[in-house]
Each structure stands twice: as C-alpha cells, then as structure tokens.
C-alpha positions as semicolon CSV with decimal commas, in nm:
position;residue;x (nm);y (nm);z (nm)
1;L;-11,736;1,041;-6,458
2;F;-11,546;0,936;-6,144
3;I;-11,660;1,242;-5,959
4;I;-12,021;1,189;-6,064
5;S;-12,005;0,825;-5,958
6;V;-11,860;0,905;-5,614
7;F;-12,128;1,172;-5,558
8;A;-12,400;0,925;-5,654
9;I;-12,258;0,661;-5,418
10;N;-12,247;0,909;-5,127
11;M;-12,607;1,009;-5,192
12;C;-12,708;0,645;-5,180
13;L;-12,519;0,597;-4,856
14;F;-12,696;0,903;-4,696
15;L;-13,034;0,783;-4,820
16;S;-12,976;0,444;-4,673
17;G;-12,833;0,609;-4,356
18;Q;-13,134;0,822;-4,235
19;M;-13,148;1,069;-4,524
20;T;-13,523;1,069;-4,476
21;D;-13,475;1,200;-4,122
22;L;-13,242;1,473;-4,248
23;L;-13,507;1,578;-4,497
24;Y;-13,762;1,619;-4,222
25;T;-13,498;1,796;-4,011
26;E;-13,446;2,041;-4,292
27;K;-13,821;2,087;-4,324
28;D;-13,836;2,163;-3,952
29;L;-13,551;2,409;-3,990
30;V;-13,735;2,588;-4,273
31;T;-14,050;2,601;-4,058
32;S;-13,846;2,735;-3,768
33;L;-13,685;2,988;-3,999
34;K;-14,028;3,108;-4,114
35;D;-14,145;3,125;-3,754
36;Y;-13,835;3,326;-3,673
37;I;-13,904;3,564;-3,962
38;R;-14,264;3,606;-3,849
39;A;-14,145;3,656;-3,492
40;E;-13,892;3,915;-3,605
41;E;-14,157;4,094;-3,809
42;S;-14,395;4,081;-3,515
43;K;-14,116;4,201;-3,287
44;L;-14,040;4,493;-3,514
45;E;-14,410;4,575;-3,540
46;Q;-14,434;4,572;-3,158
47;I;-14,126;4,794;-3,131
48;K;-14,269;5,027;-3,395
49;R;-14,604;5,056;-3,213
50;W;-14,421;5,110;-2,881
51;A;-14,198;5,381;-3,036
52;E;-14,497;5,560;-3,194
53;K;-14,693;5,549;-2,869
54;L;-14,398;5,676;-2,664
55;D;-14,316;5,941;-2,924
56;S;-14,668;6,082;-2,901
57;L;-14,668;6,059;-2,522
58;T;-14,328;6,224;-2,469
59;V;-14,410;6,509;-2,708
60;T;-14,720;6,587;-2,499
61;A;-14,545;6,534;-2,167
62;T;-14,239;6,748;-2,239
63;Q;-14,452;7,050;-2,332
64;D;-14,541;7,085;-1,962
65;P;-14,342;6,830;-1,757
66;E;-14,457;6,950;-1,414
67;G;-14,822;6,969;-1,519
68;F;-14,809;6,625;-1,681
69;L;-14,635;6,465;-1,382
70;G;-14,872;6,645;-1,147
71;H;-15,127;6,376;-1,237
72;P;-15,050;6,085;-1,000
73;V;-15,140;5,820;-1,260
74;N;-14,895;5,974;-1,511
75;A;-14,622;5,971;-1,247
76;F;-14,696;5,609;-1,152
77;K;-14,702;5,496;-1,516
78;L;-14,372;5,673;-1,590
79;V;-14,204;5,488;-1,303
80;K;-14,367;5,161;-1,414
81;R;-14,259;5,209;-1,778
82;L;-13,898;5,283;-1,691
83;N;-13,869;5,009;-1,431
84;T;-14,066;4,730;-1,603
85;E;-14,169;4,795;-1,963
86;W;-13,839;4,930;-2,092
87;G;-13,677;4,619;-1,944
88;D;-13,921;4,403;-2,141
89;L;-13,835;4,599;-2,455
90;E;-13,466;4,548;-2,385
91;S;-13,520;4,171;-2,371
92;L;-13,717;4,190;-2,696
93;V;-13,440;4,356;-2,896
94;L;-13,141;4,219;-2,706
95;R;-12,983;4,061;-3,016
96;D;-13,016;4,376;-3,222
97;T;-12,716;4,592;-3,133
98;T;-12,663;4,744;-3,481
99;G;-12,783;5,090;-3,376
100;G;-12,610;5,081;-3,040
101;F;-12,953;5,078;-2,877
102;I;-12,877;4,808;-2,621
103;S;-12,546;4,960;-2,512
104;N;-12,713;5,297;-2,475
105;L;-13,007;5,147;-2,286
106;T;-12,769;4,957;-2,056
107;I;-12,582;5,277;-1,975
108;Q;-12,904;5,469;-1,914
109;R;-13,059;5,190;-1,710
110;Q;-12,846;5,276;-1,407
111;H;-13,053;5,592;-1,377
112;F;-13,389;5,415;-1,406
113;P;-13,627;5,364;-1,113
114;N;-13,598;5,026;-0,944
115;D;-13,853;4,788;-0,792
116;E;-13,854;4,986;-0,468
117;D;-13,938;5,306;-0,658
118;Q;-14,220;5,133;-0,846
119;T;-14,358;4,999;-0,517
120;G;-14,336;5,347;-0,367
121;A;-14,528;5,500;-0,658
122;A;-14,797;5,234;-0,623
123;K;-14,828;5,292;-0,248
124;A;-14,859;5,666;-0,315
125;L;-15,163;5,599;-0,535
126;I;-15,314;5,383;-0,261
127;R;-15,245;5,657;-0,006
128;L;-15,427;5,911;-0,226
129;Q;-15,712;5,667;-0,270
130;D;-15,760;5,644;0,108
131;T;-15,707;6,010;0,197
132;Y;-15,941;6,148;-0,070
133;R;-16,187;5,854;-0,066
134;L;-16,146;5,775;-0,433
135;D;-16,271;5,447;-0,575
136;A;-16,042;5,238;-0,792
137;N;-16,245;5,313;-1,106
138;T;-16,208;5,691;-1,059
139;I;-15,831;5,660;-1,041
140;S;-15,814;5,405;-1,322
141;T;-16,015;5,621;-1,562
142;G;-15,817;5,931;-1,461
143;N;-16,127;6,129;-1,356
144;L;-15,949;6,329;-1,088
145;P;-16,034;6,692;-0,998
146;G;-15,827;6,953;-1,179
147;V;-15,652;6,710;-1,414
148;K;-15,480;6,860;-1,716
149;Y;-15,358;6,539;-1,879
150;K;-15,613;6,262;-1,838
151;S;-15,455;5,917;-1,820
152;H;-15,612;5,571;-1,805
153;M;-15,474;5,270;-1,621
154;T;-15,466;4,936;-1,796
155;A;-15,580;4,612;-1,636
156;E;-15,210;4,526;-1,593
157;D;-15,156;4,854;-1,403
158;C;-15,446;4,773;-1,170
159;F;-15,318;4,418;-1,125
160;E;-14,972;4,557;-1,035
161;L;-15,124;4,776;-0,761
162;G;-15,319;4,479;-0,629
163;K;-15,005;4,264;-0,618
164;I;-14,811;4,529;-0,424
165;A;-15,095;4,553;-0,171
166;Y;-15,100;4,172;-0,153
167;S;-14,726;4,157;-0,080
168;D;-14,793;4,382;0,223
169;A;-15,082;4,157;0,334
170;D;-15,311;4,453;0,264
171;Y;-15,605;4,245;0,146
172;Y;-15,850;4,536;0,147
173;H;-15,663;4,719;-0,130
174;T;-15,576;4,389;-0,298
175;E;-15,948;4,330;-0,341
176;L;-16,017;4,681;-0,471
177;W;-15,750;4,671;-0,741
178;M;-15,794;4,308;-0,845
179;A;-16,168;4,375;-0,877
180;Q;-16,091;4,678;-1,097
181;A;-15,853;4,473;-1,314
182;L;-16,121;4,205;-1,354
183;K;-16,387;4,468;-1,434
184;Q;-16,174;4,607;-1,717
185;L;-16,105;4,259;-1,853
186;D;-16,479;4,175;-1,837
187;E;-16,552;4,493;-2,032
188;G;-16,337;4,362;-2,315
189;E;-16,006;4,540;-2,262
190;E;-15,735;4,375;-2,469
191;S;-15,469;4,240;-2,237
192;T;-15,214;3,964;-2,192
193;L;-15,338;3,935;-1,834
194;D;-15,518;3,612;-1,749
195;K;-15,858;3,641;-1,578
196;V;-15,787;3,324;-1,382
197;T;-15,481;3,478;-1,219
198;V;-15,673;3,791;-1,123
199;I;-15,965;3,591;-0,976
200;D;-15,722;3,372;-0,782
201;Y;-15,578;3,678;-0,605
202;L;-15,924;3,833;-0,565
203;S;-16,090;3,532;-0,404
204;Y;-15,800;3,488;-0,161
205;A;-15,805;3,858;-0,061
206;I;-16,181;3,839;0,004
207;Y;-16,136;3,518;0,205
208;Q;-15,867;3,685;0,419
209;Q;-16,119;3,957;0,507
210;G;-16,359;3,693;0,637
211;E;-16,615;3,705;0,352
212;M;-16,633;3,333;0,283
213;E;-16,944;3,334;0,062
214;R;-16,807;3,594;-0,180
215;A;-16,473;3,416;-0,191
216;M;-16,656;3,094;-0,278
217;E;-16,850;3,264;-0,563
218;Y;-16,527;3,389;-0,721
219;T;-16,370;3,044;-0,678
220;K;-16,663;2,889;-0,867
221;R;-16,604;3,134;-1,150
222;L;-16,234;3,048;-1,145
223;I;-16,315;2,677;-1,185
224;E;-16,552;2,755;-1,475
225;L;-16,265;2,930;-1,655
226;D;-16,003;2,671;-1,561
227;P;-16,146;2,337;-1,442
228;E;-15,792;2,202;-1,387
229;H;-15,675;2,489;-1,169
230;P;-15,444;2,340;-0,900
231;R;-15,613;2,516;-0,604
232;G;-15,963;2,585;-0,733
233;K;-16,146;2,265;-0,634
234;S;-15,969;2,222;-0,300
235;N;-16,044;2,587;-0,209
236;L;-16,409;2,541;-0,302
237;K;-16,439;2,234;-0,076
238;Y;-16,270;2,421;0,206
239;F;-16,506;2,721;0,174
240;E;-16,814;2,494;0,165
241;F;-16,693;2,310;0,477
242;Q;-16,622;2,634;0,667
243;L;-16,958;2,787;0,572
244;E;-17,142;2,479;0,694
245;K;-16,944;2,492;1,016
246;Q;-17,029;2,860;1,064
247;K;-17,397;2,793;0,997
248;K;-17,414;2,522;1,269
249;A;-17,227;2,743;1,516
250;A;-17,468;3,031;1,448
251;E;-17,771;2,808;1,508
252;E;-17,628;2,690;1,842
253;E;-17,537;3,047;1,944
254;A;-17,874;3,203;1,847
255;P;-18,050;3,177;2,191
256;K;-17,743;3,313;2,374
257;Q;-17,709;3,593;2,121
258;K;-18,068;3,710;2,179
259;E;-18,003;3,729;2,553
260;R;-17,683;3,926;2,498
261;E;-17,863;4,168;2,266
262;K;-18,124;4,236;2,536
263;R;-17,853;4,316;2,793
264;E;-17,661;4,534;2,544
265;T;-17,977;4,730;2,454
266;A;-18,038;4,806;2,821
267;E;-17,677;4,916;2,872
268;K;-17,690;5,138;2,561
269;K;-17,997;5,318;2,695
270;K;-17,810;5,390;3,021
271;K;-17,504;5,519;2,838
272;Q;-17,696;5,720;2,578
273;K;-17,749;6,018;2,809
274;K;-17,379;6,036;2,889
275;S;-17,275;6,003;2,525
276;K;-17,495;6,298;2,428
277;K;-17,305;6,523;2,667
278;A;-16,953;6,409;2,566
279;F;-16,862;6,469;2,199
280;S;-16,701;6,154;2,061
281;L;-16,344;6,250;1,975
282;I;-16,250;6,170;1,618
283;P;-15,910;5,995;1,584
284;E;-15,637;6,230;1,459
285;R;-15,579;6,033;1,138
286;E;-15,947;6,064;1,046
287;K;-15,953;6,438;1,126
288;Y;-15,639;6,488;0,917
289;E;-15,793;6,312;0,616
290;M;-16,125;6,498;0,658
291;L;-15,945;6,832;0,655
292;C;-15,743;6,727;0,350
293;R;-16,073;6,666;0,170
294;G;-16,205;7,005;0,280
295;E;-16,444;6,855;0,534
296;G;-16,493;6,918;0,903
297;I;-16,350;7,271;0,923
298;K;-16,507;7,412;1,239
299;M;-16,532;7,788;1,285
300;T;-16,843;7,965;1,402
301;P;-16,972;8,271;1,209
302;R;-16,887;8,482;1,513
303;R;-16,525;8,371;1,510
304;Q;-16,516;8,406;1,131
305;S;-16,634;8,768;1,158
306;R;-16,326;8,850;1,365
307;L;-16,087;8,757;1,085
308;F;-15,970;9,051;0,875
309;C;-15,738;9,150;0,594
310;R;-15,523;9,461;0,601
311;Y;-15,220;9,646;0,468
312;Y;-14,951;9,578;0,723
313;D;-14,631;9,773;0,796
314;N;-14,535;9,597;1,126
315;N;-14,544;9,906;1,345
316;R;-14,401;10,134;1,078
317;N;-14,107;9,914;0,991
318;P;-13,887;10,125;0,759
319;S;-13,879;9,853;0,492
320;L;-14,259;9,845;0,480
321;L;-14,353;10,212;0,510
322;L;-14,372;10,279;0,135
323;A;-14,491;9,932;0,039
324;P;-14,686;9,765;0,320
325;V;-14,766;9,398;0,270
326;K;-15,113;9,253;0,227
327;Q;-15,191;9,045;0,537
328;Q;-15,501;8,835;0,600
329;D;-15,606;8,631;0,900
330;E;-15,643;8,260;0,829
331;W;-15,724;8,131;1,179
332;D;-15,767;8,274;1,527
333;R;-15,644;8,003;1,769
334;P;-15,361;7,944;1,696
335;Y;-15,322;8,276;1,521
336;I;-15,223;8,206;1,159
337;V;-15,175;8,487;0,909
338;R;-15,111;8,483;0,535
339;Y;-14,900;8,740;0,350
340;L;-15,010;8,788;-0,010
341;D;-14,772;8,865;-0,300
342;I;-14,480;8,823;-0,060
343;I;-14,257;8,647;-0,313
344;S;-14,241;8,708;-0,688
345;D;-14,252;8,454;-0,971
346;A;-13,892;8,541;-1,063
347;E;-13,776;8,475;-0,706
348;I;-13,967;8,147;-0,699
349;E;-13,804;8,029;-1,021
350;R;-13,459;8,126;-0,893
351;I;-13,513;7,937;-0,565
352;K;-13,630;7,628;-0,756
353;Q;-13,332;7,657;-0,990
354;L;-13,091;7,667;-0,693
355;A;-13,269;7,387;-0,507
356;K;-13,327;7,130;-0,782
357;P;-12,967;6,996;-0,804
358;R;-12,961;6,959;-0,424
359;L;-13,299;6,795;-0,365
360;R;-13,272;6,488;-0,143
361;R;-13,526;6,280;0,049
362;A;-13,655;6,507;0,328
363;T;-13,550;6,428;0,686
364;I;-13,692;6,483;1,035
365;S;-13,512;6,548;1,363
366;N;-13,504;6,232;1,575
367;P;-13,674;6,333;1,904
368;I;-13,432;6,122;2,110
369;T;-13,096;6,172;1,940
370;G;-13,158;6,500;1,757
371;V;-13,004;6,344;1,445
372;L;-13,169;6,411;1,107
373;E;-13,313;6,099;0,945
374;T;-13,575;5,997;0,687
375;A;-13,922;5,884;0,798
376;S;-14,210;5,705;0,626
377;Y;-14,454;5,978;0,735
378;R;-14,262;6,253;0,555
379;I;-14,254;6,196;0,180
380;S;-14,095;6,482;-0,007
381;K;-13,758;6,601;-0,134
382;S;-13,587;6,901;0,019
383;A;-13,281;7,121;-0,011
384;W;-13,131;7,391;0,210
385;L;-13,028;7,734;0,080
386;T;-12,819;8,004;0,251
387;E;-12,758;8,369;0,174
388;Y;-12,413;8,265;0,047
389;D;-12,577;8,067;-0,234
390;D;-12,743;8,373;-0,383
391;P;-12,798;8,736;-0,272
392;M;-13,171;8,684;-0,328
393;I;-13,186;8,445;-0,029
394;E;-13,059;8,725;0,193
395;M;-13,333;8,952;0,050
396;I;-13,597;8,694;0,141
397;N;-13,453;8,654;0,492
398;N;-13,468;9,032;0,538
399;R;-13,827;9,033;0,412
400;I;-13,926;8,768;0,668
401;E;-13,757;8,972;0,941
402;G;-13,941;9,283;0,824
403;V;-14,292;9,133;0,838
404;T;-14,243;8,918;1,152
405;G;-14,014;9,150;1,349
406;L;-13,803;8,848;1,448
407;E;-13,424;8,803;1,433
408;M;-13,308;8,591;1,138
409;D;-12,944;8,540;1,241
410;T;-13,040;8,243;1,462
411;A;-13,300;8,102;1,222
412;E;-13,239;7,784;1,024
413;E;-13,145;7,798;0,658
414;L;-13,425;7,834;0,404
415;Q;-13,559;7,485;0,339
416;V;-13,708;7,419;-0,006
417;A;-13,936;7,117;-0,042
418;N;-14,103;6,953;-0,339
419;Y;-14,402;6,724;-0,292
420;G;-14,474;6,512;-0,598
421;V;-14,730;6,233;-0,643
422;G;-14,870;6,141;-0,302
423;G;-14,612;6,362;-0,127
424;Q;-14,711;6,438;0,231
425;Y;-14,592;6,514;0,584
426;E;-14,818;6,357;0,846
427;P;-14,920;6,541;1,168
428;H;-14,619;6,674;1,359
429;F;-14,494;6,962;1,573
430;D;-14,229;7,203;1,448
431;F;-14,104;7,272;1,802
432;G;-13,924;7,037;2,042
433;R;-14,139;6,907;2,328
434;K;-14,032;6,871;2,691
435;D;-13,963;6,500;2,638
436;E;-13,720;6,596;2,357
437;P;-13,464;6,812;2,540
438;D;-13,194;6,748;2,279
439;A;-13,409;6,816;1,970
440;F;-13,211;7,127;1,862
441;K;-12,924;7,110;2,109
442;E;-12,653;7,102;1,844
443;L;-12,784;7,429;1,690
444;G;-12,747;7,615;2,019
445;T;-13,028;7,856;1,928
446;G;-13,308;7,729;2,147
447;N;-13,645;7,597;2,035
448;R;-13,834;7,684;1,715
449;I;-14,035;7,987;1,816
450;A;-14,215;8,036;1,482
451;T;-14,265;7,901;1,129
452;C;-14,287;8,098;0,806
453;L;-14,405;7,884;0,513
454;F;-14,393;8,009;0,151
455;Y;-14,615;7,854;-0,116
456;M;-14,421;7,856;-0,443
457;S;-14,686;7,687;-0,659
458;D;-15,058;7,646;-0,692
459;V;-15,181;7,289;-0,651
460;A;-15,465;7,161;-0,870
461;A;-15,600;6,927;-0,599
462;G;-15,485;6,838;-0,249
463;G;-15,171;6,964;-0,077
464;A;-15,334;7,170;0,201
465;T;-15,159;7,248;0,530
466;V;-15,397;7,131;0,802
467;F;-15,410;7,164;1,181
468;P;-15,613;6,859;1,297
469;D;-15,651;6,963;1,663
470;V;-15,831;7,287;1,576
471;G;-15,987;7,201;1,238
472;A;-15,793;7,457;1,034
473;A;-15,696;7,406;0,670
474;V;-15,472;7,646;0,477
475;W;-15,464;7,593;0,101
476;P;-15,160;7,654;-0,123
477;Q;-15,165;7,987;-0,308
478;K;-14,861;8,072;-0,517
479;G;-14,670;8,381;-0,405
480;T;-14,809;8,380;-0,050
481;A;-14,663;8,283;0,288
482;V;-14,828;8,177;0,612
483;F;-14,685;8,249;0,956
484;W;-14,759;8,121;1,305
485;Y;-14,591;8,103;1,646
486;N;-14,503;7,753;1,770
487;L;-14,433;7,877;2,123
488;F;-14,628;8,101;2,358
489;A;-14,451;8,416;2,480
490;S;-14,369;8,220;2,796
491;G;-14,160;7,975;2,590
492;E;-14,410;7,692;2,641
493;G;-14,509;7,494;2,330
494;D;-14,845;7,567;2,168
495;Y;-14,977;7,214;2,107
496;S;-15,261;7,345;1,889
497;T;-14,999;7,411;1,616
498;R;-14,965;7,040;1,541
499;H;-15,002;7,035;1,163
500;A;-14,959;6,824;0,849
501;A;-14,904;6,857;0,476
502;C;-15,183;6,674;0,291
503;P;-15,090;6,444;0,002
504;V;-15,078;6,613;-0,337
505;L;-15,361;6,460;-0,542
506;V;-15,307;6,643;-0,871
507;G;-15,024;6,885;-0,940
508;N;-14,680;6,958;-0,806
509;K;-14,632;7,136;-0,475
510;W;-14,330;7,357;-0,408
511;V;-14,284;7,523;-0,068
512;S;-14,002;7,685;0,124
513;N;-13,997;7,747;0,494
514;K;-13,800;7,932;0,757
515;W;-13,787;7,793;1,109
516;I;-13,716;8,082;1,346
517;H;-13,549;8,007;1,683
518;E;-13,575;8,159;2,033
519;R;-13,225;8,303;2,067
520;G;-13,207;8,667;1,961
521;Q;-13,580;8,728;2,016
522;E;-13,549;8,837;2,383
523;W;-13,622;9,204;2,303
524;R;-13,830;9,140;1,992
525;R;-14,081;8,912;2,160
526;P;-14,048;8,957;2,538
527;C;-14,128;8,666;2,768
528;G;-14,481;8,629;2,904
529;L;-14,570;8,575;3,270
530;S;-14,813;8,286;3,226
531;E;-14,771;7,955;3,043
532;S;-15,040;8,028;2,783
533;E;-14,954;8,395;2,731
C-alpha cells in the first residue's frame, strides 16, 4: 500500500509539474521515430535501387571494359559516379557499419577520382563537342557515331558540365549545357535539380555574351517560377534599363552608321579584287579541327594518282626477301607511308601488358630547357619500353630498322601511349627547331630525323593523325604503322611535318612510336647538298 501511495503521489507531482508537456514530448518522439523508420526504409530502398542499377551497369561494362569506356559519356559518368555519387551514398549509410561497408569504402576512396579528375572529364566532353561540332543534345542522348554502349546524360550531368564551364568564365558552353539541362527538365525528366537554379545560371551566361533581350526573357521566366528570388527582380530592372539605354544610343548613332556603311562598302569593292587573288589562310586551330572531322583534305586527282601500294623489301633487305611488307603511300609532300600488317595482335597485347603498369601522364620536351614536362595540349598516358623489358621489343626495333633502313641504336625507347576520352596531342613538331638548340642535347644523338608510329587499335570515331599545314589526315588502323622523315637529307627541319593527334570521340586509342635520331645515319641516309633536299 505504501509503495502504491508513493507512486500515486509522484504521478500527481509530475502532472502538476508539466506532465502535459512531457506527454506531447513523447508524442513528438514517437512521430520522430516513425519519421526515422520511414527515412530508414526510404534510405534502404534508395540503396537497393542504386545497387540494382550499378549491378546491371557493371555487368554490362565489365564484359568489354575498353569498348564501354570508349564512349566519352560512359567515361565521364564513371568519373562522376566515383567522385560524387559514391560520396553521397557514403553519407547516406554512414551510420550503418555492420557489414564493414563504410570502412571498406573509406579504404577504397583513396583510389577514387577527385574533383580535378571530374573537371578534366567534363572539359574533355566540351573539347569533343567543339572539335567535332556536336550539339549538347547529341552528346546528352548518346547519339555518337560508332557507339557500342549508348548512354544518356541526366539533367544533373548537363548542369554539372555547365557549372564547370561557368567556373572557367566560359559562358558560351555554360549556356549550351544549362539550356540542355533545362530542356530535359521541361520534357518531364524526374530530377532533384531545381529549374530556378538552372535558369539563374542560364540567364547570367547569356547576359555575359551580350544578349540582353534573351537574358531578360529567361529572367522573367525565373520570376514566374520564384517571385521571391533574391536577384530576379533587380536583374530584370537592370536589363530593362540597359536595353532602353542601348535603344537611345542606337537612334542617336543611326545617321553616323549609315555614313560609315557607305564608306565601308566602297572600301570593300576596292579590296575585293585583291582578296580574290589571295586565298584567305585558315587559322591552324580551325584547320586541325576540320581535318579531325574529315573535312578540308586537299589533294588533286593528279597527285592522288601518283600514290601507290606495293610489296616492299627495302632494296632486298635480307629480313624482307622472303616476306616483303605491304607498303602504301598516304601522302606525297611530306612523304608519308603506311606499312600494313607490320605488328601482330599478339605483339600488340604483349606491349599493352608491359606498358599498362607504367602508364603515366604523357610529357613533352621543354623547348628552352629540354626537360620533360606535362602540357595541357597533350592529353594521354604513356610508358617507355626497352629491349631489356622483353625480347619482343628488340624484334620490333629490328623490324623498324629493316623497313626504314635506319640505325636503331641511337633511337629513343619505344613509347607506348593510350588516348582515352578526349585524349589528344595538339599541333606540334617532333624535331627540335633552330630556336631550340638544347631540345635533345642530353641524349647526345642529334635531332629526330624520322618518326615511326604504330597503331595498336582501331578507333570507332576520331583519333586521326593530321598534318594541318598540308591538309593530310591519317586514320588509325590496327596492326599498321606510318613513317615519315622530320628532317630533309640536309639536316634542315621539314616544317610541313607539323602534326597532331585528334581527340578520340568514341573508342580507345593505343599507339606506340619510335623517334629515330640523326647519329648513326650518316651512311644510311647521306647528307643532301641543298636545304630542301
């Protein structure tokens, strides 16, 4: 009875001392608990959907990794998933360590791409877009030539590309990708992305390009969606004021403009005769991109008729007497030849096997210091192989010597390069120019007299080797090699050999090359008497 009485008294004390509040607190706790349960169930459902999606994707991808990653969108999305989305998943399940998932993810995370890698992958897509004149919708829907694994970009993916362009003050590409993100949202794509945010970026990018009226139209739409947007109304007033100002200035300038147009028309007529005689030189960058797209290759039928194919034994070289190589002319000036079936599939696989563990970001020789360093215009990974790494490398060196007739002892090691998504090497010379006297000084073997380039893969789209000054384009063909001299017989550089590796649009490009030097060639390629000989 005493115990019951004490309990009853305590209950009365709690009731009189905010027991009502405690009841509501408990009710709130129960509600929170239910919310937590729903959240956990939702979380598990999200994780389950994510796991099922990734399971299906990885099964497909691992059946042909190189083919799958040869599609630039697949490569970009892989980098984006590992850098961003797996991090989001980690945050989602952070408290669930029962299966050791978090500890395993934390360990593996050190090998994941970082923000810089994700930015690089995005810029590679933008580079492909420019070089091959692809619109944002074509890339987003995955409708690229030669694709094996079609992949779509989400509105968030497009928004990410737009943001990266925006961070570089590249408002042209910001507009393209924000417009694509908005288009997909307008078409009903399910997304957590907010239209207001996309339009905010879009209108600003358009404004920065000087298109005030279009920027104002997007700002009006932004205000319709979010009347309380912090910048919307002030931006609209600013655009209206600037447009009015421009209109008044145009009205005042109209008479002067008509007079200027008259003078300019007269001057154009005078210059027209001269311009007809002088062919307007296309900037190198534009020529390079045209050739990458398969445009602008200039060779007359007469010149074309002088190109032949043949069985070649290099003046009865003993190694080629019983099995001469198939040689075909690719270009006349500079003279570029291709050797067909010069390297076997087994040799290619062995070279790739040796090179893969050693692949590092490719370098260029600094023209001033001669030191090897990375450069933004060469985007590939490379490795160097010697005859000491495998007897097969010596066989390949001997084969190059057999078909070219040049000494290999002073040549550089065999360089193996892999060009993935957007991989390229912009226009450059292989040889050292007169203003680069120390380019290969430390090698002590003179200048690079010739280049032998092996194609170790076919490329579904893109990846050509182009010579912008002469309009030549040589396309990758697995098992073949192309050869050209960088120097005339006089030792002077042949500036028409300036060349570039076009970005890989779809596929995975593997090449290996041998840079052959002057020393040791004195009797194999005697000196000429004139500079251009």
